[in-house]
C-alpha positions in Angstrom: 0.1 0.1 -0.1 1.0 3.7 -0.6 1.8 5.7 2.3 1.8 9.9 2.2 3.9 12.0 4.9 3.2 15.2 5.0 6.2 17.7 6.1 10.1 18.6 5.6 11.6 17.8 9.0 13.5 15.5 10.9 10.3 14.2 12.7 8.9 13.4 9.2 11.9 11.6 7.9 12.3 9.5 10.9 8.5 8.6 10.5 8.7 7.9 6.8 12.0 5.6 7.8 9.7 4.0 10.2 6.6 3.1 7.9 8.9 2.1 4.8 9.9 -1.0 7.0 6.2 -1.8 7.1 4.9 -5.2 5.6 2.4 -3.9 3.7 3.7 -0.9 2.6 4.9 -0.5 -0.9 5.8 3.1 -1.5 6.3 5.8 0.8 5.5 9.4 -0.5 6.9 12.4 1.5 5.4 16.2 0.7 7.6 18.1 0.2 10.5 16.3 2.2 14.1 17.5 2.3 17.6 16.4 1.2 17.8 13.3 2.8 14.6 11.7 1.6 15.0 13.0 -2.0 18.3 11.4 -2.2 17.1 8.0 -0.3 15.4 5.7 -2.8 13.3 4.2 -0.3 11.1 7.2 -0.3 9.7 9.7 -3.5 9.2 13.5 -2.7 6.5 15.5 -3.6 6.5 19.2 -4.3 3.1 19.9 -3.0 2.1 21.9 0.2 -1.3 23.1 -0.2 -3.9 20.9 1.7 -6.6 20.6 -1.2 -3.6 20.1 -4.1 -2.3 17.2 -1.6 -5.6 15.8 -1.2 -6.2 16.0 -5.0 -3.0 14.2 -5.3 -3.5 11.5 -3.0 -6.8 10.5 -4.5 -5.6 10.3 -8.3 -2.4 7.9 -6.6 -4.7 6.0 -4.6 -2.8 7.1 -1.1 -3.9 4.3 1.4 -3.0 6.3 4.7 -1.7 9.8 5.2 0.5 10.7 8.5 0.7 14.5 9.1 4.4 15.6 10.8 4.0 19.2 11.2 1.7 22.0 12.9 1.2 24.0 10.0 -0.9 22.2 7.6 -3.3 20.5 10.6 -3.8 24.4 11.6 -4.6 24.9 7.7 -7.4 22.0 8.0 -5.2 19.4 5.8 -7.3 16.7 8.1 -10.8 18.1 7.4 -9.7 18.0 3.6 -9.0 14.6 3.3 -11.9 13.1 5.4 -14.1 15.3 3.7 -12.9 13.2 0.7 -13.1 9.7 2.3 -9.3 9.5 2.3 -7.8 7.8 5.7 -5.6 10.4 7.6 -3.8 10.5 10.8 -3.8 13.9 12.7 -6.4 16.2 14.4 -9.2 18.3 12.9 -8.4 22.0 12.4 -10.8 22.6 15.4 -9.1 20.0 17.5 -5.5 21.5 16.4 -6.2 24.4 18.5 -5.1 22.8 21.4 -1.4 24.0 19.8 -2.2 26.6 17.4 -4.0 28.8 20.2 -2.2 29.4 23.5 -5.5 30.8 25.0 -7.9 28.0 23.6 -5.4 25.3 25.3 -5.2 27.6 28.5 -9.0 28.2 28.6 -9.7 24.4 27.8 -7.5 23.4 30.5 -8.9 25.7 33.2 -12.4 24.5 32.3 -11.5 21.0 32.5 -9.4 21.3 35.9 -6.0 20.0 34.1 -3.2 21.0 36.0 -1.3 23.8 34.4 0.3 26.9 35.3 -1.6 30.1 36.4 -2.1 32.7 33.6 -3.7 35.7 32.0 -4.3 36.4 28.6 -3.6 40.1 26.9 -4.1 42.3 23.6 -2.9 45.2 25.0 0.9 45.9 26.0 0.0 48.2 28.4 -2.1 45.8 30.5 0.3 43.1 30.1 3.3 45.2 31.1 1.4 46.1 34.4 0.6 42.5 35.2 4.3 41.4 34.7 5.4 44.2 37.1 2.7 43.0 39.4 3.7 39.3 39.5 7.3 39.8 39.2 10.0 37.5 37.7 10.9 34.8 36.7 7.6 34.7 34.3 6.8 33.0 31.0 5.5 35.0 28.3 4.0 33.4 25.3 2.8 34.2 21.8 -0.5 33.0 20.9 -0.1 31.6 17.6 2.1 29.4 15.6 5.9 30.5 16.0 7.8 27.2 15.1 8.7 26.2 18.7 9.9 29.6 19.3 7.3 31.7 20.9 7.9 30.7 24.5 10.3 33.3 26.3 11.3 32.2 29.9 12.3 35.6 31.5 14.4 35.9 34.2 14.2 39.3 34.8 11.1 41.8 34.5 13.1 44.0 31.5 13.3 40.2 29.1 9.6 39.7 30.1 8.7 43.8 28.9 11.3 43.4 26.0 9.3 39.5 25.1 5.9 41.7 25.2 6.8 44.7 22.9 8.5 41.6 20.3 5.2 39.8 20.4 2.6 42.3 20.5 4.4 45.1 18.6 7.2 44.3 16.4 6.4 40.4 16.1 10.2 39.9 15.5 9.3 36.2 15.6 7.1 35.8 12.7 4.2 34.7 14.6 1.3 33.4 12.5 -1.6 35.3 14.8 -4.9 33.8 15.4 -8.3 35.8 14.8 -8.5 39.0 16.7 -4.5 39.9 16.3 -1.7 39.5 18.5 -2.4 38.2 22.1 0.2 36.9 24.5 0.0 34.4 27.2 1.4 35.4 30.5 1.8 32.5 33.2 3.8 31.7 36.2 7.0 30.2 36.3 7.1 26.6 37.0 9.8 25.1 39.0 11.1 21.2 38.0 12.1 19.0 35.3 10.8 18.8 31.8 9.7 16.0 29.8 7.8 15.2 26.9 4.9 13.2 27.1 3.6 11.6 23.9 0.4 9.4 23.0 -1.5 8.8 20.0 -5.6 9.1 20.1 -8.0 7.5 17.8 -10.8 9.6 19.4 -11.6 7.4 22.2 -8.6 5.5 22.9 -5.2 6.3 23.8 -1.6 4.4 23.5 1.2 5.8 24.9 4.3 6.1 23.3 7.9 5.6 24.6 8.9 8.2 27.2 11.1 10.9 26.0 13.0 14.2 26.9 14.9 16.9 24.8 17.0 19.7 25.3 15.7 23.2 24.5 18.6 25.6 24.8 21.3 25.9 22.1 24.3 25.5 24.4 25.6 23.1 27.1 24.5 23.1 30.6 20.8 24.1 29.5 22.6 27.4 28.5 22.1 30.2 25.7 18.6 31.0 23.6 15.7 28.7 23.5 15.3 26.7 20.1 13.1 23.9 18.9 15.3 21.4 20.3 19.0 20.8 20.2 18.6 16.9 21.1 16.9 14.3 23.0 16.7 10.6 24.3 14.3 7.8 25.2 13.3 6.9 27.7 13.3 9.4 30.3 14.3 8.7 33.7 12.4 11.6 34.9 9.0 9.8 33.4 8.6 7.3 36.6 5.9 4.3 36.6 4.0 6.9 38.8 4.5 10.0 37.2 3.4 8.3 33.8 0.6 7.0 35.9 -0.5 10.3 37.1 0.1 12.1 33.6 -2.1 9.8 32.1 -4.8 10.1 34.6 -4.9 13.8 35.3 -3.8 15.2 32.1 -4.0 13.0 29.0 -7.5 11.2 30.0 -9.3 14.5 31.0 -7.7 16.0 27.8 -9.4 13.2 25.4 -12.7 13.2 27.5 -12.9 16.9 27.8 -12.6 17.4 23.8 -15.0 14.7 23.2 -17.2 16.8 25.6 -16.7 19.8 23.5 -18.0 18.2 20.3 -14.3 17.8 19.1 -13.1 14.6 19.5 -9.3 14.3 19.5 -7.5 12.1 16.8 -3.8 12.1 16.1 -0.5 12.6 18.3 -1.5 14.6 21.4 2.2 16.0 23.1 1.9 17.2 26.8 4.9 19.4 27.5 5.1 18.4 31.1 6.6 20.0 34.4 7.5 17.4 37.1 8.0 19.2 40.2 10.3 17.6 43.3 7.3 15.6 44.4 6.6 13.8 40.9 3.5 16.0 40.1 3.1 16.9 36.7 1.8 20.2 35.4 1.2 20.8 31.5 3.2 23.5 30.0 1.9 23.0 26.8 0.5 20.9 24.4 1.4 19.9 20.9 -0.9 18.3 18.4 1.7 16.1 16.6 5.0 14.4 17.8 7.9 16.3 19.1 10.9 16.8 17.0 13.4 15.6 17.8 11.9 13.6 20.1 10.7 11.2 17.0 13.9 10.4 16.3 15.0 8.3 19.1 11.6 7.0 19.5 11.2 5.6 16.0 14.6 4.1 16.7 13.0 2.1 19.6 9.7 1.2 18.3 9.6 -2.5 17.3 6.1 -2.8 16.2 5.2 -2.3 12.7 4.3 1.7 12.5 1.9 1.3 9.6 -0.2 -1.2 11.5 -0.2 1.3 14.3 -1.6 4.2 12.3 -4.0 1.6 10.3 -5.6 0.8 14.0 -5.6 4.8 14.8 -7.5 5.7 12.0 -10.1 2.6 12.2 -10.7 3.9 15.9 -9.3 0.3 17.2 -6.1 1.6 19.3 -7.1 -0.3 22.2 -6.5 -3.6 20.1 -2.6 -3.1 19.9 0.3 -3.2 22.2 3.4 -1.3 21.3 6.9 -2.9 21.6 9.8 -1.2 22.6 13.7 -1.8 21.9 15.2 -2.1 25.7 18.2 -0.4 24.5 18.6 3.7 24.9 18.1 5.8 22.0 19.8 9.4 21.7 19.7 12.1 19.1 22.2 15.0 18.8 21.1 17.9 16.8 23.4 19.4 14.6 22.4 23.0 13.3 23.5 25.8 11.0 25.7 28.5 11.9 23.6 31.6 13.4 20.8 29.3 14.7 18.4 30.0 16.2 17.9 33.5 14.8 19.5 33.7 11.8 20.6 30.4 10.6 22.8 30.4 7.2 21.7 28.2 4.1 23.7 26.9 1.5 26.8 25.5 3.2 27.7 22.0 1.9 27.3 19.0 4.1 29.8 16.2 3.8 30.8 13.2 5.6 27.4 11.8 6.3 28.0 7.6 7.0 25.7 5.2 5.9 22.9 3.8 8.3 23.6 1.1 10.4 21.4 -0.9 12.7 22.6 1.4 15.5 22.9 4.5 13.7 20.7 6.9 11.6 21.1 10.4 10.7 17.6 11.8 10.0 17.8 15.0 7.5 15.6 17.9 8.7 16.9 21.3 7.0 18.8 20.1 4.0 18.1 20.3 0.3 19.7 18.6 -2.8 21.1 21.3 -4.8 22.3 19.5 -8.6 23.0 16.2 -6.4 25.0 18.1 -3.6 23.6 18.1 -0.4 23.6 21.6 1.3 21.8 23.2 4.8 18.2 24.7 4.3 17.2 25.7 7.9 18.2 25.9 10.9 18.2 22.1 12.5 20.0 20.5 9.9 20.7 16.8 11.0 19.6 14.9 14.0 22.3 12.0 14.6 20.5 9.1 16.4 21.6 6.2 17.9 20.9 2.8 20.3 23.2 1.6 22.8 23.0 -0.3 26.0 23.1 3.1 28.3 22.9 6.6 28.1 26.7 7.0 28.2 27.5 4.6 25.5 24.7 6.4 23.4 26.6 9.8 23.9 29.8 7.9 22.7 28.2 6.6 19.9 26.6 9.6 18.8 29.2 11.9 19.1 31.4 9.7 17.2 29.1 9.8 14.1 28.8 13.4 14.6 32.4 14.2 14.7 32.4 12.6 11.0 29.7 14.9 9.6 31.0 18.4 8.1 29.4 21.8 7.2 30.8 25.0 7.8 29.4 26.6 10.9 27.7 23.5 12.7 26.8 23.8 16.0 25.9 21.3 18.2 25.7 20.5 22.0 28.0 18.2 23.6 26.0 16.9 26.6 22.7 15.6 25.3 21.7 13.0 27.8 23.3 14.6 30.9 20.5 14.8 32.9 19.8 10.8 32.6 23.3 9.7 33.1 23.4 9.9 36.9 19.9 8.4 37.5 19.5 5.1 38.8 16.4 2.8 38.5 15.4 3.8 34.9 11.5 3.1 34.2 8.7 4.3 32.1 9.8 2.8 29.1 
């Protein structure tokens, strides 16, 4: 059967890679894909991004299953478009995707359904936002209400930073936020202490299946310093998500979200990603929802998945997720993101990439911001590659990932040297 993956990042490359191993899969198409998928005979890249055009192409090609990777097409209603024409597609509808595309919607939703999250207020008036920050003090979190490719969140440690972020988002829009209806808004919320983890599940409208736990590194530099990015690396499993935290996240956050969406008349189908803050007592609160898999968490998670991903998606689009149990590799998977010169604010494009080693059972280099230019691989985005490996422990995974990364060359390449540091010293890993 033919499968289509929508998107062009590392997440989509990893999903396509895993789908291509499916027993019933004859061909995997990626729209629009990247340099890595274009150079690999296992995939075919399709240069279409507009939802109705994609749907028409999928109908013509008799695509059996479509999987949506990024938030942009979801917010644009690609799932609604495909379903309206009887096509099988995995992802949330436009209305359900508001959990990610509107921070204000998701915070109001959590308040209404009593889902643990940080205290917050929403503002469109800069003067009111500034006054609120002055009243609350720092540290405080300022979020743009809209899609900002993972960069619309500022954790302000001083009042000056908070005021700058408000002006940035409400007045200047320097982050290029795709504003929701009603113009520019910011959500300002309390700063939560603890350890962050990514909790990702698959939903079919009724049933929920949790994926392997993972944790990513948001900041650019070692020791979690420097600006926030889309993510500089990730690993799975995440020791911070103990069996108890896992059970609590399902009981207090995930299942109430599913039931709440159903109650509100917008049943949730697709990946649901809850960014959790876990305090010292092991109590999780929701930082944010994403309606897609995390990037770069997808890459290590796909390395560990042993089940046939096509069959999993088939069940998910049939509403029968309760009939399957996912199988995971016991090894640790770890991914190191190699980013372009100038990332995150002004990534440089066009640098030539060399030295990517051939894929092995324990090491795959997934592409994100790459393109093929007359047969030459070049940088075309901020996060360029994700070097992903499997090993017996976090420490060995680190060694193996950095061994592979050291072979890859492009001008101005930057990557963290401490991915997985939080997990190295933890004993008694669980949560699978």
